[in-house]
GUTOR-905890 format. One record per residue (C-alpha): x, y, z. Coordinates in steps of 0.05 Angstrom, whole numbers, plus 5000, padded with zeros to 4 digits. Last residue first. Example, Ala and Ser with C-alpha at 12.3 -4.5 7.8 and 13.67 -1.06 7.14 Angstrom:
// GUTOR-905890
X|Y|Z
5273|4979|5143
5246|4910|5156
This chain:
// GUTOR-905890
X|Y|Z
6422|1380|4374
6451|1423|4430
6391|1424|4476
6368|1354|4458
6436|1325|4477
6436|1364|4541
6375|1323|4562
6319|1359|4597
6311|1413|4649
6342|1467|4605
6300|1446|4545
6237|1443|4587
6247|1512|4616
6262|1542|4547
6200|1509|4519
6157|1536|4575
6184|1606|4565
6173|1602|4490
6102|1577|4499
6088|1633|4548
6114|1685|4499
6074|1654|4441
6011|1654|4483
6022|1727|4501
6033|1745|4428
5967|1713|4409
5965|1653|4363
5930|1659|4296
5885|1601|4278
5880|1607|4202
5907|1536|4193
5968|1564|4158
5976|1613|4216
5975|1556|4266
6029|1519|4227
6072|1581|4224
6064|1593|4299
6082|1521|4314
6145|1526|4270
6160|1594|4302
6154|1562|4370
6207|1510|4353
6257|1560|4326
6246|1609|4383
6253|1552|4433
6320|1532|4400
6347|1602|4408
6321|1609|4479
6351|1541|4498
6418|1561|4467
6417|1627|4505
6400|1591|4570
6456|1540|4559
6506|1596|4547
6483|1634|4610
6488|1570|4651
6558|1558|4624
6582|1628|4645
6630|1650|4592
6697|1618|4580
6754|1663|4562
6790|1658|4496
6840|1715|4496
6866|1744|4431
6932|1780|4440
6956|1848|4418
7021|1868|4386
6990|1908|4330
7011|1857|4278
6983|1801|4320
6915|1836|4324
6916|1848|4249
6930|1774|4234
6881|1749|4286
6826|1794|4259
6839|1770|4188
6842|1697|4210
6777|1703|4249
6735|1730|4193
6721|1802|4174
6646|1796|4182
6615|1866|4184
6673|1903|4151
6653|1976|4161
6683|1977|4231
6735|2029|4213
6793|1983|4230
6764|1926|4190
6747|1968|4129
6815|2002|4129
6852|1937|4136
6811|1905|4079
6822|1965|4033
6897|1964|4047
6899|1892|4024
6925|1841|4074
6998|1819|4074
6999|1832|4149
7060|1877|4152
7042|1913|4087
6970|1924|4108
6989|1948|4177
7039|1997|4145
6986|2022|4097
6938|2032|4154
6990|2078|4184
7025|2059|4248
7035|2109|4304
7034|2055|4357
6979|2093|4395
6941|2102|4329
6943|2027|4313
6922|2011|4384
6862|2058|4379
6843|2026|4312
6847|1956|4341
6805|1975|4402
6754|2010|4358
6751|1950|4311
6737|1906|4370
6677|1947|4391
6624|1901|4360
6662|1840|4383
6664|1863|4455
6591|1886|4451
6571|1815|4433
6542|1798|4366
């Protein structure tokens, strides 16, 4: 989870306080339960869902901006994710055959896989 998302509840709570709105008023204006509003604004709700966040954000007079991230960074993160999956399969197979693979070998295998995924077809990267 990005730091922006992790701190979203703080921004929403700060805005609520600046506006002088009670959690009860937010709940009433959004048709969400008071408990849901309190959990979202306190950060205790780990996965509040987009619609809930959008509803509270709108109630507090805030906007949700969808800004594109660096495409190379996104591709690299996807390649790293996929490389981790592929290497864990190899690692699991090796462990089953009682041929443990060293941490250094796993690291190099992941790096090589990331490089190959980034250099190869985009279709393979996102599949």
